[in-house]
Biopython code that builds the backbone (N, CA, C, O; Angstrom):
import numpy as np
from Bio.PDB.StructureBuilder import StructureBuilder

atoms = [
    (1, "UNK", "N", (18.844, -0.484, 15.107)),
    (1, "UNK", "CA", (17.752, -0.313, 16.025)),
    (1, "UNK", "C", (18.017, -1.122, 17.281)),
    (1, "UNK", "O", (18.668, -2.165, 17.224)),
    (2, "UNK", "N", (17.530, -0.660, 18.388)),
    (2, "UNK", "CA", (17.772, -1.303, 19.666)),
    (2, "UNK", "C", (17.001, -2.609, 19.785)),
    (2, "UNK", "O", (15.866, -2.700, 19.318)),
    (3, "UNK", "N", (17.609, -3.634, 20.412)),
    (3, "UNK", "CA", (16.904, -4.897, 20.627)),
    (3, "UNK", "C", (15.695, -4.707, 21.527)),
    (3, "UNK", "O", (15.685, -3.835, 22.395)),
    (4, "UNK", "N", (14.689, -5.519, 21.316)),
    (4, "UNK", "CA", (13.481, -5.509, 22.121)),
    (4, "UNK", "C", (13.434, -6.815, 22.882)),
    (4, "UNK", "O", (13.771, -7.859, 22.323)),
    (5, "UNK", "N", (13.031, -6.792, 24.126)),
    (5, "UNK", "CA", (13.019, -7.978, 24.966)),
    (5, "UNK", "C", (11.640, -8.630, 24.978)),
    (5, "UNK", "O", (10.620, -7.941, 24.954)),
    (6, "UNK", "N", (11.616, -9.948, 25.014)),
    (6, "UNK", "CA", (10.380, -10.704, 25.187)),
    (6, "UNK", "C", (9.507, -10.746, 23.964)),
    (6, "UNK", "O", (9.390, -9.743, 23.260)),
    (7, "UNK", "N", (8.876, -11.896, 23.683)),
    (7, "UNK", "CA", (8.064, -12.027, 22.478)),
    (7, "UNK", "C", (6.748, -11.265, 22.515)),
    (7, "UNK", "O", (6.229, -10.909, 21.457)),
    (8, "UNK", "N", (6.184, -11.000, 23.698)),
    (8, "UNK", "CA", (4.902, -10.307, 23.735)),
    (8, "UNK", "C", (4.814, -9.390, 24.949)),
    (8, "UNK", "O", (3.723, -9.163, 25.471)),
    (9, "UNK", "N", (5.952, -8.858, 25.407)),
    (9, "UNK", "CA", (5.937, -8.062, 26.631)),
    (9, "UNK", "C", (5.730, -6.579, 26.386)),
    (9, "UNK", "O", (5.729, -5.793, 27.333)),
    (10, "UNK", "N", (5.555, -6.185, 25.139)),
    (10, "UNK", "CA", (5.380, -4.774, 24.811)),
    (10, "UNK", "C", (3.931, -4.554, 24.401)),
    (10, "UNK", "O", (3.573, -4.870, 23.266)),
    (11, "UNK", "N", (3.066, -4.014, 25.296)),
    (11, "UNK", "CA", (1.654, -3.845, 24.949)),
    (11, "UNK", "C", (1.475, -2.833, 23.820)),
    (11, "UNK", "O", (2.355, -2.016, 23.547)),
    (12, "UNK", "N", (0.330, -2.909, 23.182)),
    (12, "UNK", "CA", (0.020, -1.962, 22.113)),
    (12, "UNK", "C", (0.078, -0.544, 22.654)),
    (12, "UNK", "O", (-0.393, -0.256, 23.754)),
    (13, "UNK", "N", (0.662, 0.325, 21.859)),
    (13, "UNK", "CA", (0.814, 1.728, 22.239)),
    (13, "UNK", "C", (-0.213, 2.534, 21.469)),
    (13, "UNK", "O", (-0.307, 2.420, 20.247)),
    (14, "UNK", "N", (-0.985, 3.349, 22.175)),
    (14, "UNK", "CA", (-1.979, 4.168, 21.500)),
    (14, "UNK", "C", (-1.786, 5.618, 21.873)),
    (14, "UNK", "O", (-1.176, 5.933, 22.894)),
    (15, "UNK", "N", (-2.309, 6.497, 21.042)),
    (15, "UNK", "CA", (-2.235, 7.920, 21.309)),
    (15, "UNK", "C", (-3.583, 8.560, 21.098)),
    (15, "UNK", "O", (-4.348, 8.124, 20.237)),
    (16, "UNK", "N", (-3.886, 9.575, 21.858)),
    (16, "UNK", "CA", (-5.105, 10.333, 21.670)),
    (16, "UNK", "C", (-6.376, 9.576, 21.987)),
    (16, "UNK", "O", (-7.450, 10.003, 21.564)),
    (17, "UNK", "N", (-6.305, 8.463, 22.718)),
    (17, "UNK", "CA", (-7.497, 7.731, 23.115)),
    (17, "UNK", "C", (-8.074, 6.827, 22.044)),
    (17, "UNK", "O", (-8.999, 6.070, 22.337)),
    (18, "UNK", "N", (-7.576, 6.868, 20.823)),
    (18, "UNK", "CA", (-8.083, 6.008, 19.752)),
    (18, "UNK", "C", (-7.410, 4.636, 19.847)),
    (18, "UNK", "O", (-6.351, 4.499, 20.460)),
    (19, "UNK", "N", (-8.020, 3.641, 19.248)),
    (19, "UNK", "CA", (-7.494, 2.277, 19.304)),
    (19, "UNK", "C", (-6.334, 2.103, 18.337)),
    (19, "UNK", "O", (-6.334, 2.645, 17.232)),
    (20, "UNK", "N", (-5.356, 1.343, 18.773)),
    (20, "UNK", "CA", (-4.245, 0.953, 17.899)),
    (20, "UNK", "C", (-4.766, -0.072, 16.896)),
    (20, "UNK", "O", (-5.827, -0.655, 17.118)),
    (21, "UNK", "N", (-4.050, -0.306, 15.803)),
    (21, "UNK", "CA", (-4.499, -1.298, 14.824)),
    (21, "UNK", "C", (-4.487, -2.710, 15.409)),
    (21, "UNK", "O", (-3.782, -2.994, 16.378)),
    (22, "UNK", "N", (-5.273, -3.574, 14.805)),
    (22, "UNK", "CA", (-5.296, -4.984, 15.204)),
    (22, "UNK", "C", (-3.973, -5.639, 14.845)),
    (22, "UNK", "O", (-3.330, -5.258, 13.866)),
    (23, "UNK", "N", (-3.571, -6.613, 15.629)),
    (23, "UNK", "CA", (-2.306, -7.316, 15.394)),
    (23, "UNK", "C", (-2.405, -8.231, 14.179)),
    (23, "UNK", "O", (-3.458, -8.819, 13.932)),
    (24, "UNK", "N", (-1.324, -8.357, 13.421)),
    (24, "UNK", "CA", (-1.279, -9.375, 12.372)),
    (24, "UNK", "C", (-1.375, -10.765, 13.013)),
    (24, "UNK", "O", (-1.088, -10.920, 14.200)),
    (25, "UNK", "N", (-1.772, -11.760, 12.241)),
    (25, "UNK", "CA", (-1.892, -13.119, 12.764)),
    (25, "UNK", "C", (-1.406, -14.110, 11.718)),
    (25, "UNK", "O", (-1.101, -13.743, 10.583)),
    (26, "UNK", "N", (-1.339, -15.367, 12.120)),
    (26, "UNK", "CA", (-1.002, -16.434, 11.185)),
    (26, "UNK", "C", (0.392, -16.340, 10.597)),
    (26, "UNK", "O", (0.618, -16.785, 9.472)),
    (27, "UNK", "N", (1.334, -15.768, 11.341)),
    (27, "UNK", "CA", (2.701, -15.639, 10.817)),
    (27, "UNK", "C", (3.319, -17.015, 10.628)),
    (27, "UNK", "O", (3.284, -17.857, 11.525)),
    (28, "UNK", "N", (3.890, -17.231, 9.439)),
    (28, "UNK", "CA", (4.651, -18.452, 9.171)),
    (28, "UNK", "C", (6.011, -18.046, 8.613)),
    (28, "UNK", "O", (6.144, -17.010, 7.961)),
    (29, "UNK", "N", (7.010, -18.869, 8.876)),
    (29, "UNK", "CA", (8.361, -18.649, 8.360)),
    (29, "UNK", "C", (8.848, -19.969, 7.776)),
    (29, "UNK", "O", (8.752, -21.018, 8.413)),
    (30, "UNK", "N", (9.370, -19.901, 6.556)),
    (30, "UNK", "CA", (9.906, -21.094, 5.904)),
    (30, "UNK", "C", (11.256, -20.763, 5.290)),
    (30, "UNK", "O", (11.481, -19.638, 4.843)),
    (31, "UNK", "N", (12.142, -21.729, 5.269)),
    (31, "UNK", "CA", (13.444, -21.531, 4.639)),
    (31, "UNK", "C", (13.254, -21.412, 3.136)),
    (31, "UNK", "O", (12.613, -22.260, 2.516)),
    (32, "UNK", "N", (13.804, -20.370, 2.558)),
    (32, "UNK", "CA", (13.726, -20.181, 1.112)),
    (32, "UNK", "C", (15.027, -20.619, 0.439)),
    (32, "UNK", "O", (15.033, -20.958, -0.744)),
    (33, "UNK", "N", (16.125, -20.613, 1.192)),
    (33, "UNK", "CA", (17.431, -21.028, 0.683)),
    (33, "UNK", "C", (18.404, -21.104, 1.856)),
    (33, "UNK", "O", (17.998, -21.058, 3.018)),
    (34, "UNK", "N", (19.681, -21.220, 1.540)),
    (34, "UNK", "CA", (20.713, -21.238, 2.588)),
    (34, "UNK", "C", (20.782, -19.922, 3.345)),
    (34, "UNK", "O", (21.182, -19.891, 4.509)),
    (35, "UNK", "N", (20.398, -18.848, 2.698)),
    (35, "UNK", "CA", (20.588, -17.525, 3.299)),
    (35, "UNK", "C", (19.318, -16.676, 3.316)),
    (35, "UNK", "O", (19.383, -15.469, 3.553)),
    (36, "UNK", "N", (18.163, -17.299, 3.066)),
    (36, "UNK", "CA", (16.917, -16.535, 3.020)),
    (36, "UNK", "C", (15.782, -17.276, 3.735)),
    (36, "UNK", "O", (15.714, -18.506, 3.741)),
    (37, "UNK", "N", (14.892, -16.475, 4.338)),
    (37, "UNK", "CA", (13.668, -17.001, 4.941)),
    (37, "UNK", "C", (12.481, -16.245, 4.360)),
    (37, "UNK", "O", (12.552, -15.032, 4.159)),
    (38, "UNK", "N", (11.393, -16.954, 4.091)),
    (38, "UNK", "CA", (10.178, -16.343, 3.556)),
    (38, "UNK", "C", (9.134, -16.273, 4.657)),
    (38, "UNK", "O", (8.808, -17.284, 5.279)),
    (39, "UNK", "N", (8.611, -15.073, 4.896)),
    (39, "UNK", "CA", (7.592, -14.860, 5.916)),
    (39, "UNK", "C", (6.269, -14.531, 5.248)),
    (39, "UNK", "O", (6.239, -13.822, 4.243)),
    (40, "UNK", "N", (5.175, -15.041, 5.801)),
    (40, "UNK", "CA", (3.830, -14.660, 5.363)),
    (40, "UNK", "C", (2.969, -14.487, 6.612)),
    (40, "UNK", "O", (3.163, -15.171, 7.617)),
    (41, "UNK", "N", (2.020, -13.563, 6.530)),
    (41, "UNK", "CA", (1.119, -13.321, 7.660)),
    (41, "UNK", "C", (-0.200, -12.779, 7.141)),
    (41, "UNK", "O", (-0.319, -12.416, 5.971)),
    (42, "UNK", "N", (-1.190, -12.729, 8.024)),
    (42, "UNK", "CA", (-2.501, -12.185, 7.697)),
    (42, "UNK", "C", (-2.594, -10.758, 8.217)),
    (42, "UNK", "O", (-2.287, -10.482, 9.377)),
    (43, "UNK", "N", (-3.018, -9.868, 7.351)),
    (43, "UNK", "CA", (-3.226, -8.459, 7.687)),
    (43, "UNK", "C", (-4.657, -8.323, 8.200)),
    (43, "UNK", "O", (-5.607, -8.568, 7.457)),
    (44, "UNK", "N", (-4.817, -7.937, 9.456)),
    (44, "UNK", "CA", (-6.145, -7.880, 10.073)),
    (44, "UNK", "C", (-6.701, -6.471, 10.229)),
    (44, "UNK", "O", (-7.607, -6.256, 11.035)),
    (45, "UNK", "N", (-6.183, -5.515, 9.482)),
    (45, "UNK", "CA", (-6.626, -4.130, 9.635)),
    (45, "UNK", "C", (-6.581, -3.422, 8.286)),
    (45, "UNK", "O", (-5.727, -3.716, 7.450)),
    (46, "UNK", "N", (-7.497, -2.495, 8.083)),
    (46, "UNK", "CA", (-7.551, -1.752, 6.828)),
    (46, "UNK", "C", (-6.878, -0.392, 6.907)),
    (46, "UNK", "O", (-6.629, 0.235, 5.878)),
    (47, "UNK", "N", (-6.576, 0.079, 8.131)),
    (47, "UNK", "CA", (-6.081, 1.449, 8.255)),
    (47, "UNK", "C", (-4.646, 1.541, 8.778)),
    (47, "UNK", "O", (-4.259, 2.558, 9.352)),
    (48, "UNK", "N", (-3.856, 0.477, 8.581)),
    (48, "UNK", "CA", (-2.477, 0.572, 9.032)),
    (48, "UNK", "C", (-1.626, 1.355, 8.046)),
    (48, "UNK", "O", (-1.946, 1.440, 6.860)),
    (49, "UNK", "N", (-0.551, 1.920, 8.544)),
    (49, "UNK", "CA", (0.453, 2.557, 7.689)),
    (49, "UNK", "C", (1.382, 1.490, 7.139)),
    (49, "UNK", "O", (1.879, 1.600, 6.018)),
    (50, "UNK", "N", (1.613, 0.454, 7.942)),
    (50, "UNK", "CA", (2.484, -0.637, 7.531)),
    (50, "UNK", "C", (2.692, -1.615, 8.664)),
    (50, "UNK", "O", (1.994, -1.582, 9.678)),
    (51, "UNK", "N", (3.673, -2.491, 8.470)),
    (51, "UNK", "CA", (4.033, -3.493, 9.472)),
    (51, "UNK", "C", (5.532, -3.423, 9.731)),
    (51, "UNK", "O", (6.324, -3.139, 8.833)),
    (52, "UNK", "N", (5.899, -3.687, 10.975)),
    (52, "UNK", "CA", (7.308, -3.782, 11.368)),
    (52, "UNK", "C", (7.617, -5.249, 11.633)),
    (52, "UNK", "O", (6.896, -5.922, 12.369)),
    (53, "UNK", "N", (8.698, -5.740, 11.026)),
    (53, "UNK", "CA", (9.088, -7.129, 11.178)),
    (53, "UNK", "C", (10.338, -7.174, 12.050)),
    (53, "UNK", "O", (11.284, -6.413, 11.850)),
    (54, "UNK", "N", (10.317, -8.088, 13.024)),
    (54, "UNK", "CA", (11.434, -8.245, 13.947)),
    (54, "UNK", "C", (11.940, -9.675, 13.902)),
    (54, "UNK", "O", (11.185, -10.605, 13.619)),
    (55, "UNK", "N", (13.243, -9.843, 14.188)),
    (55, "UNK", "CA", (13.882, -11.157, 14.114)),
    (55, "UNK", "C", (14.840, -11.338, 15.291)),
    (55, "UNK", "O", (15.449, -10.379, 15.764)),
    (56, "UNK", "N", (14.961, -12.560, 15.748)),
    (56, "UNK", "CA", (16.036, -12.920, 16.665)),
    (56, "UNK", "C", (16.605, -14.252, 16.194)),
    (56, "UNK", "O", (15.944, -15.000, 15.474)),
    (57, "UNK", "N", (17.822, -14.538, 16.602)),
    (57, "UNK", "CA", (18.482, -15.754, 16.149)),
    (57, "UNK", "C", (18.298, -16.853, 17.171)),
    (57, "UNK", "O", (18.604, -16.684, 18.351)),
    (58, "UNK", "N", (17.788, -17.998, 16.697)),
    (58, "UNK", "CA", (17.632, -19.161, 17.549)),
    (58, "UNK", "C", (16.183, -19.508, 17.813)),
    (58, "UNK", "O", (15.276, -18.731, 17.517)),
    (59, "UNK", "N", (15.983, -20.679, 18.371)),
    (59, "UNK", "CA", (14.665, -21.147, 18.782)),
    (59, "UNK", "C", (14.494, -20.766, 20.244)),
    (59, "UNK", "O", (15.362, -21.073, 21.062)),
    (60, "UNK", "N", (13.405, -20.111, 20.589)),
    (60, "UNK", "CA", (13.179, -19.690, 21.960)),
    (60, "UNK", "C", (13.937, -18.424, 22.344)),
    (60, "UNK", "O", (13.991, -18.072, 23.522)),
    (61, "UNK", "N", (14.513, -17.746, 21.377)),
    (61, "UNK", "CA", (15.241, -16.508, 21.657)),
    (61, "UNK", "C", (14.256, -15.415, 22.085)),
    (61, "UNK", "O", (13.062, -15.507, 21.800)),
    (62, "UNK", "N", (14.758, -14.386, 22.765)),
    (62, "UNK", "CA", (13.879, -13.323, 23.262)),
    (62, "UNK", "C", (14.364, -11.921, 22.929)),
    (62, "UNK", "O", (13.666, -10.951, 23.226)),
    (63, "UNK", "N", (15.535, -11.782, 22.322)),
    (63, "UNK", "CA", (16.054, -10.462, 21.990)),
    (63, "UNK", "C", (15.831, -10.208, 20.506)),
    (63, "UNK", "O", (16.624, -10.632, 19.666)),
    (64, "UNK", "N", (14.729, -9.504, 20.191)),
    (64, "UNK", "CA", (14.346, -9.224, 18.818)),
    (64, "UNK", "C", (14.896, -7.869, 18.384)),
    (64, "UNK", "O", (15.035, -6.948, 19.189)),
    (65, "UNK", "N", (15.207, -7.769, 17.087)),
    (65, "UNK", "CA", (15.633, -6.521, 16.467)),
    (65, "UNK", "C", (14.773, -6.283, 15.233)),
    (65, "UNK", "O", (14.522, -7.207, 14.460)),
    (66, "UNK", "N", (14.326, -5.055, 15.048)),
    (66, "UNK", "CA", (13.548, -4.733, 13.849)),
    (66, "UNK", "C", (14.440, -4.848, 12.629)),
    (66, "UNK", "O", (15.531, -4.279, 12.591)),
    (67, "UNK", "N", (13.971, -5.590, 11.623)),
    (67, "UNK", "CA", (14.768, -5.804, 10.416)),
    (67, "UNK", "C", (14.159, -5.165, 9.178)),
    (67, "UNK", "O", (14.853, -4.953, 8.184)),
    (68, "UNK", "N", (12.860, -4.854, 9.230)),
    (68, "UNK", "CA", (12.209, -4.288, 8.046)),
    (68, "UNK", "C", (10.904, -3.615, 8.429)),
    (68, "UNK", "O", (10.275, -3.946, 9.434)),
    (69, "UNK", "N", (10.521, -2.660, 7.594)),
    (69, "UNK", "CA", (9.211, -2.026, 7.655)),
    (69, "UNK", "C", (8.618, -2.131, 6.261)),
    (69, "UNK", "O", (9.271, -1.776, 5.280)),
    (70, "UNK", "N", (7.381, -2.616, 6.167)),
    (70, "UNK", "CA", (6.718, -2.764, 4.872)),
    (70, "UNK", "C", (5.447, -1.931, 4.859)),
    (70, "UNK", "O", (4.900, -1.609, 5.914)),
    (71, "UNK", "N", (4.987, -1.589, 3.689)),
    (71, "UNK", "CA", (3.815, -0.744, 3.524)),
    (71, "UNK", "C", (2.510, -1.463, 3.802)),
    (71, "UNK", "O", (2.471, -2.687, 3.920)),
    (72, "UNK", "N", (1.459, -0.698, 3.902)),
    (72, "UNK", "CA", (0.109, -1.206, 4.172)),
    (72, "UNK", "C", (-0.276, -2.283, 3.167)),
    (72, "UNK", "O", (0.005, -2.172, 1.974)),
    (73, "UNK", "N", (-0.924, -3.328, 3.677)),
    (73, "UNK", "CA", (-1.414, -4.395, 2.812)),
    (73, "UNK", "C", (-0.382, -5.436, 2.439)),
    (73, "UNK", "O", (-0.731, -6.444, 1.825)),
    (74, "UNK", "N", (0.871, -5.231, 2.786)),
    (74, "UNK", "CA", (1.911, -6.220, 2.489)),
    (74, "UNK", "C", (1.770, -7.385, 3.459)),
    (74, "UNK", "O", (1.570, -7.175, 4.655)),
    (75, "UNK", "N", (1.872, -8.612, 2.954)),
    (75, "UNK", "CA", (1.729, -9.786, 3.815)),
    (75, "UNK", "C", (2.837, -10.814, 3.598)),
    (75, "UNK", "O", (2.712, -11.957, 4.036)),
    (76, "UNK", "N", (3.909, -10.422, 2.931)),
    (76, "UNK", "CA", (5.051, -11.318, 2.736)),
    (76, "UNK", "C", (6.352, -10.537, 2.833)),
    (76, "UNK", "O", (6.393, -9.333, 2.582)),
    (77, "UNK", "N", (7.404, -11.241, 3.199)),
    (77, "UNK", "CA", (8.749, -10.651, 3.226)),
    (77, "UNK", "C", (9.745, -11.761, 2.960)),
    (77, "UNK", "O", (9.611, -12.861, 3.496)),
    (78, "UNK", "N", (10.746, -11.480, 2.136)),
    (78, "UNK", "CA", (11.866, -12.384, 1.927)),
    (78, "UNK", "C", (13.048, -11.773, 2.668)),
    (78, "UNK", "O", (13.570, -10.735, 2.262)),
    (79, "UNK", "N", (13.471, -12.417, 3.756)),
    (79, "UNK", "CA", (14.569, -11.928, 4.586)),
    (79, "UNK", "C", (15.853, -12.592, 4.120)),
    (79, "UNK", "O", (15.971, -13.816, 4.161)),
    (80, "UNK", "N", (16.813, -11.794, 3.677)),
    (80, "UNK", "CA", (18.059, -12.320, 3.127)),
    (80, "UNK", "C", (19.274, -11.979, 3.963)),
    (80, "UNK", "O", (19.183, -11.273, 4.967)),
    (81, "UNK", "N", (20.419, -12.496, 3.529)),
    (81, "UNK", "CA", (21.673, -12.240, 4.209)),
    (81, "UNK", "C", (21.831, -13.033, 5.494)),
    (81, "UNK", "O", (22.595, -12.639, 6.375)),
    (82, "UNK", "N", (21.118, -14.145, 5.610)),
    (82, "UNK", "CA", (21.147, -14.959, 6.823)),
    (82, "UNK", "C", (22.287, -15.969, 6.772)),
    (82, "UNK", "O", (22.861, -16.225, 5.714)),
    (83, "UNK", "N", (22.600, -16.530, 7.916)),
    (83, "UNK", "CA", (23.623, -17.562, 8.018)),
    (83, "UNK", "C", (22.994, -18.921, 7.733)),
    (83, "UNK", "O", (21.908, -19.222, 8.227)),
    (84, "UNK", "N", (23.678, -19.743, 6.935)),
    (84, "UNK", "CA", (23.111, -21.043, 6.583)),
    (84, "UNK", "C", (23.013, -21.964, 7.790)),
    (84, "UNK", "O", (23.797, -21.870, 8.734)),
    (85, "UNK", "N", (22.023, -22.862, 7.735)),
    (85, "UNK", "CA", (21.760, -23.853, 8.772)),
    (85, "UNK", "C", (21.618, -23.214, 10.163)),
    (85, "UNK", "O", (22.153, -23.719, 11.151)),
    (86, "UNK", "N", (20.896, -22.110, 10.214)),
    (86, "UNK", "CA", (20.700, -21.381, 11.463)),
    (86, "UNK", "C", (19.216, -21.105, 11.654)),
    (86, "UNK", "O", (18.509, -20.785, 10.698)),
    (87, "UNK", "N", (18.744, -21.231, 12.899)),
    (87, "UNK", "CA", (17.341, -20.961, 13.214)),
    (87, "UNK", "C", (17.134, -19.468, 13.454)),
    (87, "UNK", "O", (17.962, -18.799, 14.073)),
    (88, "UNK", "N", (16.006, -18.962, 12.945)),
    (88, "UNK", "CA", (15.604, -17.574, 13.143)),
    (88, "UNK", "C", (14.144, -17.545, 13.556)),
    (88, "UNK", "O", (13.327, -18.300, 13.028)),
    (89, "UNK", "N", (13.817, -16.677, 14.499)),
    (89, "UNK", "CA", (12.449, -16.499, 14.966)),
    (89, "UNK", "C", (11.998, -15.092, 14.625)),
    (89, "UNK", "O", (12.762, -14.136, 14.755)),
    (90, "UNK", "N", (10.750, -14.970, 14.187)),
    (90, "UNK", "CA", (10.210, -13.691, 13.713)),
    (90, "UNK", "C", (8.911, -13.339, 14.430)),
    (90, "UNK", "O", (8.237, -14.209, 14.983)),
    (91, "UNK", "N", (8.571, -12.061, 14.412)),
    (91, "UNK", "CA", (7.271, -11.561, 14.843)),
    (91, "UNK", "C", (6.990, -10.277, 14.068)),
    (91, "UNK", "O", (7.911, -9.639, 13.557)),
    (92, "UNK", "N", (5.703, -9.899, 13.984)),
    (92, "UNK", "CA", (5.276, -8.745, 13.186)),
    (92, "UNK", "C", (4.282, -7.939, 14.003)),
    (92, "UNK", "O", (3.531, -8.496, 14.803)),
    (93, "UNK", "N", (4.277, -6.617, 13.798)),
    (93, "UNK", "CA", (3.240, -5.766, 14.400)),
    (93, "UNK", "C", (2.872, -4.662, 13.420)),
    (93, "UNK", "O", (3.720, -4.153, 12.688)),
    (94, "UNK", "N", (1.597, -4.302, 13.421)),
    (94, "UNK", "CA", (1.082, -3.239, 12.554)),
    (94, "UNK", "C", (1.230, -1.893, 13.245)),
    (94, "UNK", "O", (1.282, -1.816, 14.472)),
    (95, "UNK", "N", (1.298, -0.824, 12.442)),
    (95, "UNK", "CA", (1.333, 0.517, 13.014)),
    (95, "UNK", "C", (0.571, 1.479, 12.110)),
    (95, "UNK", "O", (0.431, 1.255, 10.908)),
    (96, "UNK", "N", (0.083, 2.556, 12.723)),
    (96, "UNK", "CA", (-0.530, 3.668, 11.991)),
    (96, "UNK", "C", (-0.322, 4.931, 12.807)),
    (96, "UNK", "O", (0.441, 4.926, 13.773)),
    (97, "UNK", "N", (-0.986, 6.007, 12.433)),
    (97, "UNK", "CA", (-0.789, 7.276, 13.141)),
    (97, "UNK", "C", (-1.348, 7.250, 14.555)),
    (97, "UNK", "O", (-0.994, 8.099, 15.373)),
    (98, "UNK", "N", (-2.213, 6.292, 14.854)),
    (98, "UNK", "CA", (-2.804, 6.174, 16.181)),
    (98, "UNK", "C", (-1.897, 5.428, 17.145)),
    (98, "UNK", "O", (-1.833, 5.771, 18.325)),
    (99, "UNK", "N", (-1.199, 4.416, 16.660)),
    (99, "UNK", "CA", (-0.348, 3.625, 17.545)),
    (99, "UNK", "C", (0.173, 2.376, 16.879)),
    (99, "UNK", "O", (0.217, 2.262, 15.654)),
    (100, "UNK", "N", (0.567, 1.437, 17.726)),
    (100, "UNK", "CA", (1.178, 0.194, 17.276)),
    (100, "UNK", "C", (0.415, -0.982, 17.874)),
    (100, "UNK", "O", (0.020, -0.945, 19.039)),
    (101, "UNK", "N", (0.212, -2.013, 17.080)),
    (101, "UNK", "CA", (-0.541, -3.180, 17.544)),
    (101, "UNK", "C", (0.286, -4.036, 18.497)),
    (101, "UNK", "O", (1.481, -3.811, 18.687)),
    (102, "UNK", "N", (-0.373, -5.009, 19.080)),
    (102, "UNK", "CA", (0.334, -6.072, 19.785)),
    (102, "UNK", "C", (1.100, -6.882, 18.737)),
    (102, "UNK", "O", (0.898, -6.710, 17.535)),
    (103, "UNK", "N", (1.976, -7.762, 19.208)),
    (103, "UNK", "CA", (2.727, -8.601, 18.280)),
    (103, "UNK", "C", (1.870, -9.739, 17.745)),
    (103, "UNK", "O", (0.914, -10.179, 18.383)),
    (104, "UNK", "N", (2.241, -10.204, 16.554)),
    (104, "UNK", "CA", (1.682, -11.441, 16.005)),
    (104, "UNK", "C", (2.223, -12.607, 16.821)),
    (104, "UNK", "O", (3.003, -12.417, 17.754)),
    (105, "UNK", "N", (1.801, -13.812, 16.459)),
    (105, "UNK", "CA", (2.471, -14.998, 16.959)),
    (105, "UNK", "C", (3.917, -14.978, 16.483)),
    (105, "UNK", "O", (4.256, -14.233, 15.564)),
    (106, "UNK", "N", (4.760, -15.776, 17.090)),
    (106, "UNK", "CA", (6.120, -15.929, 16.583)),
    (106, "UNK", "C", (6.175, -17.133, 15.659)),
    (106, "UNK", "O", (5.367, -18.055, 15.773)),
    (107, "UNK", "N", (7.142, -17.117, 14.735)),
    (107, "UNK", "CA", (7.346, -18.219, 13.818)),
    (107, "UNK", "C", (8.854, -18.421, 13.654)),
    (107, "UNK", "O", (9.615, -17.460, 13.545)),
    (108, "UNK", "N", (9.264, -19.680, 13.639)),
    (108, "UNK", "CA", (10.695, -20.019, 13.551)),
    (108, "UNK", "C", (10.953, -20.892, 12.338)),
    (108, "UNK", "O", (10.152, -21.763, 11.998)),
    (109, "UNK", "N", (12.084, -20.646, 11.690)),
    (109, "UNK", "CA", (12.539, -21.500, 10.602)),
    (109, "UNK", "C", (14.045, -21.633, 10.694)),
    (109, "UNK", "O", (14.711, -20.854, 11.376)),
    (110, "UNK", "N", (14.572, -22.623, 10.004)),
    (110, "UNK", "CA", (16.030, -22.829, 9.926)),
    (110, "UNK", "C", (16.426, -22.768, 8.459)),
    (110, "UNK", "O", (15.833, -23.442, 7.616)),
    (111, "UNK", "N", (17.429, -21.958, 8.165)),
    (111, "UNK", "CA", (17.923, -21.897, 6.792)),
    (111, "UNK", "C", (18.533, -23.245, 6.429)),
    (111, "UNK", "O", (18.937, -24.012, 7.303)),
    (112, "UNK", "N", (18.595, -23.522, 5.134)),
    (112, "UNK", "CA", (19.089, -24.825, 4.679)),
    (112, "UNK", "C", (20.612, -24.890, 4.762)),
    (112, "UNK", "O", (21.297, -23.875, 4.891)),
    (113, "UNK", "N", (21.105, -26.099, 4.684)),
    (113, "UNK", "CA", (22.559, -26.335, 4.743)),
    (113, "UNK", "C", (23.184, -25.942, 3.434)),
    (113, "UNK", "O", (24.398, -26.060, 3.269)),
]
sb = StructureBuilder()
sb.init_structure("model")
sb.init_model(0)
sb.init_chain("A")
sb.init_seg("    ")
for serial, (resi, resn, name, xyz) in enumerate(atoms, 1):
    if name == "N":
        sb.init_residue(resn, " ", resi, " ")
    sb.init_atom(name, np.array(xyz, "f"), 0.0, 1.0, " ", f" {name:<3s}", serial, name[0])
structure = sb.get_structure()
C-alpha cells in the first residue's frame, strides 16, 4: 500500500452526505517483545466495518503505511515481524460504507533489545 503523509493531514472522507464514523481514541502502543508491539485503542462507533492500522518507523516520523485491517469492535492488535530496539509510531482510523474517520492520536513504542 502507498505511504500516507502527515499524522493528521487526511480529513475524514464521506460519501452521499452522511457522516463518516467517529475516530478511534486512546491509542497506546507497548513493546511486547524484541519483534512485536501491542496496540490498544477505544472504539467510538457502533456502525463501523472495521479499523485500518498504520505504522511508520521512528519517533516523529510522518510517512505511514497501512499494515492491517481489523473487523468491527476490535480494539487490539499485535504487530509482529519488527526490528528489535527500534521505535515505531502508529495511528488508527475507522471505516464503514459511508466513509473513513479522522485519525486517532498517534502512539510510539520501541521494541526491546
